[in-house]
C-alpha positions in Angstrom: 9.8 -33.1 31.0 10.2 -32.5 27.5 6.6 -33.2 25.8 4.7 -31.0 23.2 1.1 -31.1 22.1 0.5 -29.4 19.3 -2.7 -28.6 16.8 -1.1 -27.6 13.3 -1.5 -28.0 9.9 0.8 -29.8 7.4 2.5 -26.7 5.6 5.2 -28.4 3.6 6.7 -31.8 3.3 10.1 -32.9 2.2 11.0 -35.9 0.2 11.2 -39.0 2.1 14.9 -39.7 3.2 16.8 -42.4 4.9 19.3 -42.0 8.2 22.6 -43.7 7.8 21.2 -46.4 9.6 18.4 -46.9 7.1 15.5 -45.5 8.7 13.1 -43.5 6.8 13.0 -39.9 7.9 10.8 -36.8 6.9 11.1 -33.4 7.5 8.2 -31.0 7.9 6.8 -27.7 8.4 3.8 -27.1 10.6 1.7 -24.1 11.0 -0.1 -23.3 14.1 -2.8 -20.8 14.8 -4.7 -20.1 18.3 -5.8 -17.7 20.9 -4.6 -17.9 24.1 -4.9 -15.6 27.5 -1.7 -14.1 28.6 -1.1 -11.9 31.6 -5.1 -11.3 31.5 -5.2 -10.3 27.9 -6.3 -12.6 24.8 -3.4 -13.0 22.6 -3.1 -14.3 18.7 -0.5 -16.9 18.6 0.9 -17.9 15.2 4.0 -20.2 14.9 5.7 -22.1 11.9 7.6 -25.3 13.3 10.4 -27.3 12.0 9.7 -31.1 12.7 11.0 -34.3 11.8 9.3 -37.7 12.0 11.7 -41.2 11.9 10.7 -44.8 11.3 7.4 -46.0 10.3 5.8 -42.6 11.5 7.6 -40.7 8.5 6.2 -43.4 6.0 2.6 -42.6 7.3 3.1 -38.8 7.4 4.3 -38.5 3.9 1.0 -39.6 2.8 -1.2 -37.0 4.5 -2.5 -34.0 2.3 -0.8 -30.6 2.7 -3.2 -28.0 4.5 -4.4 -31.0 6.6 -5.2 -30.3 10.5 -3.8 -32.6 12.9 -2.7 -33.1 16.7 1.0 -34.0 17.2 2.9 -35.0 20.2 6.5 -35.3 20.6 9.6 -33.8 22.1 12.0 -30.9 21.1 15.7 -31.3 20.5 18.4 -29.2 18.9 20.2 -30.6 15.8 23.9 -31.3 16.2 25.9 -27.8 15.9 22.6 -25.8 15.9 20.8 -23.6 18.5 17.5 -24.1 16.6 14.7 -26.5 18.0 13.3 -29.2 16.1 9.9 -30.9 17.1 10.7 -34.6 16.7 7.2 -36.2 16.1 6.2 -39.4 18.0 2.6 -39.6 17.2 -0.2 -37.6 15.5 -4.0 -38.1 15.5 -6.9 -36.5 13.4 -8.7 -33.4 14.8 -12.5 -34.3 14.7 
């Protein structure tokens, strides 16, 4: 299974672009901070994650303010000719 759920704030948003088939696409960088238990010890976790959203989701995300906190769900994949992973956002919701 390849499903990620991440609470993060929007740190960077690129300009809305279009794929070769004409779909809107948006590149974002999300920043996550949390505390989690690992091997019986509390651990501070900080991560910066490259993400992409395609289609109507990209058009919705481009309107959100920088620094706002959301819960994102999606999957990870490597772009062509790359060993790095990118989170492909499939949905997001407000953190209340």
